[in-house]
MIMAR-854662 format. One line per 3 residues: number of its first residue (from 1); for each residue x, y, z of C-alpha. Coordinates in Angstrom, 1 decimal, decimal comma, padded with zeros to 4 digits, always signed. Layout:
NUM> X:Y:Z; ...
***
This chain:
1> +101,2:+126,1:+089,4; +103,6:+123,4:+087,8; +106,1:+121,8:+090,2
4> +108,4:+119,0:+090,3; +107,5:+116,1:+092,7; +109,4:+113,1:+093,9
7> +107,3:+110,3:+094,3; +108,0:+106,6:+095,7; +107,1:+104,0:+098,2
10> +108,1:+101,3:+100,5; +105,1:+099,3:+102,1; +105,4:+096,7:+104,7
13> +103,3:+096,0:+107,8; +105,4:+094,0:+110,6; +104,4:+091,8:+112,9
16> +107,1:+091,0:+115,3; +105,4:+087,8:+116,4; +105,4:+086,1:+113,0
19> +107,8:+083,3:+111,9; +109,1:+084,9:+108,6; +110,8:+087,8:+108,2
22> +110,9:+090,1:+104,6; +114,2:+089,9:+102,8; +114,7:+091,7:+099,6
25> +113,4:+089,0:+097,4; +110,1:+089,4:+099,1; +109,9:+093,1:+098,0
28> +111,3:+092,2:+094,9; +108,6:+090,0:+093,4; +104,8:+090,7:+092,4
31> +102,4:+089,2:+094,9; +099,0:+091,2:+095,8; +100,5:+094,2:+094,2
34> +103,2:+094,9:+091,6; +106,6:+094,0:+091,9; +109,2:+096,4:+092,8
37> +109,4:+099,3:+090,6; +112,0:+102,3:+089,8; +112,5:+104,8:+087,0
40> +110,1:+105,7:+084,2; +108,1:+102,2:+084,3; +106,8:+103,3:+087,9
43> +104,4:+106,1:+086,6; +102,5:+103,3:+084,5; +102,6:+100,5:+086,9
46> +099,5:+101,3:+089,2; +097,1:+102,9:+086,7; +093,5:+102,3:+087,7
49> +094,5:+100,4:+090,8; +093,3:+100,9:+094,4; +096,6:+101,9:+095,8
52> +098,0:+105,4:+097,4; +100,6:+106,2:+094,6; +098,0:+105,5:+092,2
55> +095,5:+107,9:+093,2; +098,2:+110,4:+094,0; +099,7:+110,1:+090,2
58> +096,3:+110,5:+089,0; +095,6:+113,9:+090,8; +098,8:+115,3:+090,6
61> +099,0:+114,7:+086,7; +095,6:+116,6:+086,7; +097,2:+119,5:+088,0
64> +099,9:+119,3:+085,8; +102,7:+118,8:+087,9; +105,9:+117,1:+086,6
67> +106,3:+113,6:+088,4; +109,9:+112,2:+088,9; +109,8:+108,3:+089,9
70> +111,9:+107,0:+092,5; +111,4:+103,5:+093,9; +108,1:+101,8:+094,9
73> +107,7:+098,3:+096,6; +105,5:+096,0:+098,8; +106,0:+092,9:+100,6
76> +103,2:+090,6:+102,3; +103,0:+091,5:+106,0; +105,3:+089,3:+107,9
79> +108,1:+089,3:+110,7; +110,7:+092,3:+110,6; +112,2:+093,4:+107,3
82> +116,1:+092,4:+107,0; +118,5:+095,1:+107,4; +119,9:+094,1:+104,0
85> +116,4:+094,7:+102,3; +115,6:+098,1:+104,3; +119,1:+099,6:+103,4
88> +119,4:+098,5:+100,0; +115,8:+099,6:+099,1; +116,1:+103,1:+101,3
91> +119,7:+103,3:+099,7; +118,2:+103,0:+096,4; +115,4:+105,5:+096,9
94> +117,8:+108,2:+098,4; +120,4:+107,7:+095,4; +117,5:+108,1:+093,0
97> +116,5:+111,4:+094,9; +119,9:+112,7:+094,9; +120,2:+112,1:+091,2
100> +117,1:+114,4:+090,4; +118,9:+117,4:+092,1; +116,7:+120,2:+093,1
103> +112,7:+119,1:+093,5; +110,0:+121,0:+094,9; +108,5:+118,5:+096,6
106> +108,6:+114,9:+097,8; +105,3:+112,3:+098,4; +106,1:+108,9:+099,9
109> +103,5:+106,2:+099,7; +104,5:+104,4:+103,1; +102,5:+102,0:+105,4
112> +103,5:+102,9:+109,1; +104,1:+099,9:+110,7; +107,4:+098,7:+109,7
115> +109,8:+097,2:+112,1; +113,3:+096,4:+111,0; +116,2:+094,0:+112,3
118> +118,1:+096,8:+113,2; +115,4:+099,5:+114,1; +112,1:+099,9:+115,4
121> +110,7:+102,7:+113,3; +111,4:+102,0:+109,7; +109,0:+104,9:+108,4
124> +110,5:+107,3:+110,8; +114,1:+106,6:+109,2; +113,2:+106,7:+105,7
127> +111,5:+110,2:+106,3; +114,3:+111,4:+108,7; +117,0:+110,5:+105,5
130> +114,6:+112,1:+102,9; +114,4:+115,0:+105,0; +118,1:+115,2:+105,7
133> +118,7:+115,3:+101,8; +116,2:+117,9:+100,7; +116,2:+120,1:+103,9
136> +113,6:+121,7:+106,0; +112,0:+123,8:+103,6; +110,9:+121,7:+100,7
139> +107,1:+120,1:+101,3; +107,1:+116,6:+102,2; +103,8:+114,6:+102,5
142> +103,6:+110,9:+103,4; +100,6:+108,7:+103,0; +100,1:+106,1:+105,4
145> +097,9:+102,9:+106,3; +095,1:+102,9:+108,7; +097,3:+100,4:+110,6
148> +100,2:+102,8:+111,0; +102,0:+102,8:+114,3; +102,8:+106,4:+114,0
151> +105,9:+107,9:+115,7; +106,5:+111,5:+117,0; +109,4:+111,3:+114,5
154> +107,2:+110,5:+111,7; +105,0:+113,7:+112,4; +107,9:+116,0:+113,5
157> +109,6:+115,6:+110,0; +107,0:+115,5:+107,5; +104,6:+118,5:+106,6
160> +101,6:+116,2:+106,5; +100,7:+112,3:+107,4; +097,5:+111,3:+105,4
163> +096,0:+108,4:+106,7; +093,2:+105,8:+105,1; +090,1:+106,4:+106,6
166> +088,5:+102,9:+105,7; +089,1:+099,4:+107,0; +088,5:+097,4:+104,4
169> +091,0:+099,8:+102,7; +088,9:+100,7:+099,9; +089,9:+104,4:+099,9
172> +093,7:+103,5:+099,4; +093,6:+105,5:+096,0; +091,8:+108,2:+097,5
175> +094,1:+108,7:+100,1; +096,8:+109,3:+097,7; +094,6:+111,9:+096,1
178> +094,0:+113,6:+099,2; +097,8:+113,8:+099,6; +098,3:+115,3:+096,3
181> +095,5:+117,8:+097,3; +097,3:+118,6:+100,4; +100,4:+119,4:+098,5
184> +098,6:+121,7:+096,0; +097,2:+123,7:+098,8; +100,8:+124,1:+100,0
187> +102,0:+125,2:+096,5; +098,8:+127,5:+096,2; +100,1:+129,4:+099,7
190> +098,9:+127,3:+102,5; +100,9:+128,5:+105,5; +103,2:+125,7:+107,1
193> +100,4:+123,8:+109,4; +100,5:+123,5:+113,3; +100,6:+119,8:+114,2
196> +098,6:+118,0:+116,9; +099,7:+114,5:+117,7; +097,8:+112,1:+120,2
199> +098,6:+108,7:+121,1; +095,2:+106,9:+122,5; +095,9:+104,6:+125,6
202> +094,7:+101,4:+124,6; +095,3:+098,9:+121,6; +092,6:+097,7:+119,4
205> +092,4:+094,1:+117,9; +092,4:+094,1:+114,0; +088,9:+092,5:+113,8
208> +087,3:+095,3:+115,9; +088,6:+098,1:+113,6; +086,6:+097,6:+110,7
211> +085,0:+100,9:+109,7; +081,9:+099,1:+108,4; +080,7:+098,6:+111,9
214> +080,2:+100,8:+114,9; +082,1:+102,5:+116,5; +084,8:+103,1:+114,3
217> +082,3:+103,8:+111,8; +080,9:+107,0:+113,7; +084,5:+108,0:+114,5
220> +085,8:+108,1:+111,3; +082,7:+110,3:+110,1; +083,5:+112,7:+112,4
223> +087,1:+112,9:+111,3; +086,2:+113,4:+107,8; +083,9:+116,1:+109,0
226> +086,8:+117,8:+110,6; +088,5:+118,5:+107,6; +088,6:+122,2:+106,5
229> +086,6:+123,1:+109,5; +087,1:+126,6:+111,4; +087,7:+126,0:+114,9
232> +088,4:+128,6:+117,1; +091,2:+131,1:+115,7; +092,0:+128,7:+112,8
235> +091,0:+126,1:+109,9; +092,0:+122,4:+110,0; +093,4:+121,5:+106,6
238> +093,5:+118,0:+107,4; +093,1:+115,2:+110,3; +093,6:+111,6:+110,4
241> +093,1:+108,4:+112,7; +095,2:+105,5:+112,6; +094,0:+102,5:+114,6
244> +097,2:+101,2:+114,7; +098,9:+097,5:+114,2; +098,6:+095,8:+117,6
247> +101,1:+092,7:+116,9; +104,1:+094,9:+116,7; +106,3:+094,7:+120,2
250> +107,5:+098,2:+120,0; +107,1:+101,4:+121,9; +105,0:+103,3:+119,0
253> +102,5:+100,3:+118,7; +098,8:+101,6:+118,8; +096,3:+104,1:+117,7
256> +096,9:+108,0:+117,2; +095,6:+111,2:+116,1; +097,2:+113,7:+114,2
259> +095,6:+117,2:+113,3; +097,2:+119,8:+111,1; +095,7:+123,5:+111,2
262> +096,6:+126,9:+110,6; +097,1:+127,5:+114,4; +098,1:+125,4:+117,2
265> +094,8:+125,4:+119,0; +092,7:+124,7:+115,7; +095,0:+121,4:+115,2
268> +094,9:+120,9:+119,1; +090,9:+121,2:+119,5; +090,4:+118,8:+116,4
271> +092,7:+115,9:+117,6; +091,1:+116,4:+121,2; +087,9:+115,8:+119,6
274> +088,5:+112,6:+118,3; +090,6:+111,1:+121,0; +087,4:+112,2:+123,2
277> +085,2:+109,9:+121,0; +087,9:+107,0:+121,1; +088,1:+107,2:+124,9
280> +084,0:+107,3:+125,1; +083,8:+104,2:+122,7; +086,8:+102,4:+124,6
283> +084,3:+099,2:+125,3; +082,8:+098,9:+122,0; +086,2:+097,7:+120,0
286> +085,7:+094,3:+121,0; +084,7:+091,3:+118,7; +083,0:+088,0:+119,8
289> +085,8:+085,0:+118,9; +084,7:+081,4:+117,8; +086,6:+078,1:+118,1
292> +086,6:+076,2:+114,8; +084,5:+073,4:+116,6; +081,7:+075,9:+117,4
295> +082,1:+077,8:+114,2; +081,6:+074,8:+112,0; +078,9:+073,2:+114,1
298> +077,1:+076,6:+114,2; +077,2:+076,9:+110,2; +076,2:+073,4:+109,7
301> +073,1:+073,8:+111,7; +071,4:+075,9:+109,0; +073,0:+074,3:+105,8
304> +069,9:+074,8:+103,8; +070,1:+078,7:+104,4; +070,4:+080,4:+100,7
307> +073,7:+082,3:+101,8; +077,0:+081,4:+103,1; +078,5:+081,8:+106,8
310> +081,7:+083,5:+105,9; +084,5:+082,6:+108,8; +087,7:+084,9:+108,9
313> +090,5:+082,9:+110,0; +092,1:+086,0:+111,2; +095,1:+084,7:+113,2
316> +096,8:+083,1:+109,9; +096,1:+086,4:+107,9; +098,9:+086,7:+105,5
319> +098,0:+090,5:+105,4; +099,0:+090,5:+109,0; +101,8:+088,4:+109,3
322> +100,4:+085,0:+108,8; +102,1:+082,3:+106,7; +098,4:+081,3:+105,3
325> +099,2:+077,7:+105,9; +098,0:+077,0:+109,2; +095,0:+073,8:+109,4
328> +092,8:+074,3:+112,4; +089,6:+075,2:+110,4; +090,4:+072,9:+107,6
331> +090,8:+070,1:+110,3; +087,6:+070,7:+111,6; +085,7:+071,1:+108,6
334> +086,9:+067,7:+107,7; +086,1:+066,0:+111,1; +082,6:+067,3:+111,3
337> +082,0:+066,1:+107,4; +081,1:+069,9:+106,6; +079,3:+069,8:+103,2
340> +079,7:+072,9:+100,5; +082,9:+074,1:+102,2; +085,4:+076,0:+100,6
343> +088,6:+077,3:+102,4; +091,3:+079,7:+100,6; +094,2:+080,7:+100,2
346> +096,2:+077,9:+101,8; +099,8:+078,3:+101,3; +101,6:+075,3:+100,2
349> +103,9:+075,0:+097,3; +105,0:+071,5:+097,6; +101,6:+070,1:+097,7
352> +100,5:+072,4:+094,6; +103,5:+071,0:+092,7; +102,5:+067,6:+093,7
355> +099,2:+068,1:+092,6; +099,9:+069,4:+089,5; +102,3:+066,5:+088,6
358> +099,3:+064,0:+089,0; +096,9:+066,4:+087,0; +093,4:+067,2:+087,3
361> +091,0:+064,3:+087,9; +093,6:+062,4:+089,5; +093,6:+061,7:+093,4
364> +096,9:+062,0:+095,3; +097,8:+061,8:+098,8; +099,3:+065,0:+100,4
367> +100,3:+066,2:+103,7; +098,9:+069,5:+103,5; +099,5:+072,8:+105,1
370> +101,2:+073,4:+108,8; +105,0:+073,3:+106,9; +106,4:+076,5:+108,1
373> +106,4:+076,1:+111,7; +104,0:+078,9:+112,4; +101,9:+077,3:+114,8
376> +101,8:+074,1:+116,9; +100,4:+071,9:+114,3; +100,9:+069,2:+111,9
379> +100,1:+068,5:+108,2; +096,8:+066,9:+107,3; +097,9:+063,4:+105,8
382> +094,8:+062,4:+103,5; +093,8:+061,9:+100,0; +092,4:+064,6:+097,8
385> +090,8:+064,8:+094,4; +092,6:+067,4:+092,2; +089,9:+069,2:+090,7
388> +091,7:+072,1:+089,1; +095,1:+073,6:+088,3; +095,8:+077,0:+087,5
391> +098,5:+079,5:+086,8; +097,3:+081,7:+089,7; +096,9:+084,8:+087,6
394> +093,8:+086,7:+087,2; +092,0:+090,2:+087,6; +090,8:+091,2:+091,0
397> +087,7:+092,6:+090,6; +086,6:+093,4:+094,5; +086,6:+096,7:+096,3
400> +090,4:+095,9:+097,8; +092,1:+094,6:+095,3; +090,2:+095,9:+092,5
403> +092,4:+096,2:+089,3; +095,0:+094,5:+090,4; +096,7:+091,6:+088,4
406> +097,2:+089,2:+091,0; +100,0:+086,5:+090,8; +099,3:+083,6:+093,2
409> +101,6:+081,2:+091,5; +100,7:+077,7:+090,4; +097,6:+077,2:+092,2
412> +095,6:+073,8:+093,0; +091,8:+073,6:+093,7; +091,6:+070,3:+095,8
415> +088,3:+068,5:+097,2; +088,3:+065,8:+100,3; +084,8:+064,7:+101,4
418> +082,4:+067,9:+100,9; +085,3:+070,4:+101,7; +087,2:+072,1:+099,0
421> +090,6:+073,9:+099,2; +092,6:+076,7:+097,1; +096,0:+076,2:+097,6
424> +098,5:+078,6:+096,2; +102,3:+078,8:+095,7; +102,5:+082,2:+097,2
427> +101,1:+084,1:+100,2; +098,2:+086,1:+099,8; +095,4:+087,3:+102,1
430> +092,1:+086,1:+100,6; +090,5:+089,7:+100,3; +088,9:+089,0:+096,9
433> +086,0:+086,3:+095,6; +088,4:+085,8:+092,2; +091,0:+084,4:+094,6
436> +088,7:+081,3:+094,8; +086,5:+081,7:+091,7; +089,1:+081,8:+089,3
439> +089,7:+078,0:+090,1; +086,0:+077,6:+088,9; +084,5:+077,5:+092,4
442> +080,8:+078,9:+092,3; +080,4:+080,6:+095,5; +077,0:+081,4:+095,6
445> +076,3:+077,5:+095,8; +078,5:+077,3:+099,3; +077,3:+076,9:+103,0
448> +080,7:+077,7:+104,7; +083,6:+079,9:+102,7; +086,6:+080,3:+105,0
451> +089,1:+083,2:+104,1; +092,6:+083,9:+105,4; +092,1:+087,3:+106,5
454> +090,8:+089,6:+109,0; +088,6:+092,2:+107,7; +089,6:+093,2:+104,3
457> +087,6:+090,3:+103,2; +084,6:+092,2:+104,2; +084,3:+094,6:+101,2
460> +083,9:+091,6:+098,6; +082,4:+088,8:+100,8; +080,2:+090,3:+103,3
463> +077,7:+091,6:+100,9; +077,0:+087,9:+099,8; +077,3:+086,4:+103,3
466> +074,2:+085,4:+105,7; +076,7:+086,1:+108,7; +080,4:+086,6:+109,5
469> +082,5:+085,0:+111,9; +085,6:+085,6:+113,5; +087,6:+082,3:+114,2
472> +090,2:+081,6:+116,9; +092,5:+079,4:+114,8; +096,3:+079,1:+115,2
475> +098,4:+081,8:+113,9; +100,6:+084,6:+114,7; +097,9:+087,1:+114,4
478> +096,4:+087,0:+117,8; +093,4:+088,3:+118,3; +092,9:+088,2:+121,7
481> +096,0:+090,7:+122,4; +096,1:+089,6:+126,0; +098,1:+086,3:+124,6
484> +100,9:+088,1:+123,4; +104,1:+088,2:+125,1; +104,7:+091,8:+124,7
487> +108,0:+093,3:+126,0; +108,5:+096,7:+124,6; +105,0:+098,4:+124,6
490> +105,1:+101,9:+126,1; +104,6:+101,7:+129,9; +100,6:+102,3:+130,8
493> +099,3:+101,5:+127,7; +096,0:+099,2:+127,8; +096,6:+096,0:+125,9
496> +093,0:+095,4:+125,1; +090,2:+097,8:+125,1; +089,2:+098,2:+129,1
499> +092,1:+095,9:+130,1; +095,0:+095,6:+131,9; +097,8:+098,5:+131,6
502> +101,4:+097,4:+130,3; +104,3:+097,6:+132,5; +102,0:+097,5:+135,8
***
C-alpha cells in the first residue's frame, strides 16, 4: 500500500549543567552529522549512514511509499536549546507540514532529551504541535535515542515511540527501519495499540548504561524478545527501554519503559517484565571511576604491552554536554612523562589557528585547552611541536559514526614529550578511530589512548584495547550523579542506583 509520509527530525541531547547553550547556528552547521536539511535534498543527505532517518528512508522506499521531507537537524549535546533556535526550527517544520496538505502518516527522528530555555519537554512540545496539526487519526511514529527522558505527554500524543537498543548506538539506522515497519503494520490493519508507560525509580550513570556489558546486555535481549510476543489476551507489537539522560535537571529525567500491544493487558505485562528486570539488577548499574593520577600510573606500569589502555574522559564528553576542552588527564600525562600516549579530540580553535600559522615541523608556545570556562582549570602553558595540520574532513569508518563525512574544522596534531594531542576547531565526541588516524597517528603503536567520550567510543576502540578505564576528570557530564546539584527531579527517584531518594 503506497502512502504519503512526512518525515523530519530535530535532534538535541541537553545537559542542563553544561556551560554552553545550543543556538540556531549550532543546528545549521555540519558537525558529526550533516548540516540542517530541508526540502528535496533531505532525502539523499543520509544515504548509508548509521542514523535513524536513513534507516527509515531506506525501509520506506523499499515499501514504495512517497516520502515528503520537512526539516532535519542536529546539534552537538550542550546546555539548553535557545528559545530562538527551538521556535525557528520547529516553526519551519510545522510550516513545511502545513504546505504539504493532507498526509497519510508522519515520522520524526527525535532524540528525547531536549530541554529548552523556555520549556523542559522539547520533544513533547514538537509532538504536540504536529499532532495538533494532523489530528488524532493520522499515524504518527517517532524514533528516540536510548538516552531519552520520556514523558507521558510524548507517549500520549504519538502512536509509537521506538527507541534504540544499543549503546554504543550502532543500531540507529535499524531503529529508523523498525519505525517504518511499525507504520507499515498500521497501514496493513494493525489496530490502534494500547500503551503501557513505566518510569524506573533510579537514575543510571551514562557509563553504566553500555549494552556491551551486563546487566544492560541481558535486559535488552529480553526487550527484543518481547517484540511480537503473545502475552495473555494479546500480542505485543513493540516495546522499548530508554535508560535516560541523567545530567538533565527536569521532572522527566530517568529511565523508562514503553510497550504497545493489542490489549492493555499485553502491553502492561510486557512493560512490567522489563521493570522487574531493571529493579532486580539495580545494584549492577555502577562503574569504577579512576582519578587521572591513578589511571596514568596504572597504564604506565605495563608500557610494554602490545595493546593500549583506553581512557574514557567521560565528564568532558561533547556527546553529553562537555565542551571538549578540559585538560585534567592531559596535564597528568605530561606530569608523569607518559610515553606513546595520545589524547583527542581537544576543542581549541585558537590553538589550532596558531599552530597552523607556524606550520608543520615548527615549535610553538601555546596556552592549550581550558578556555570555555566549563571547569575550574587553567590552560597548559607550554611549547608544543606541530606534527600535522589537516582540514579536519574525513570519512568515519567505525560502527557508530560509520559512513558520515565528518568535519572537525581545521585540526592540529601536537606533541609534547611522549604525549600527542589532536586539537580541533569544532567540538565532537571522539568515537571513531579516524578522528585521530586522519592526522597520521598509528594507534596500534600507542600505550595510552584518551578519548573524550563516555561509551560510544567502545564500538570502535574497545576491540583494540587491553583495558578500558573510566576516568573522573573535570567536565560538566558528572559521572557520580550524587555530585550534581539537582533541584527539579521527580520526588522519590534515587539519584544513583541504590542511592538516596530525591526530595527526602
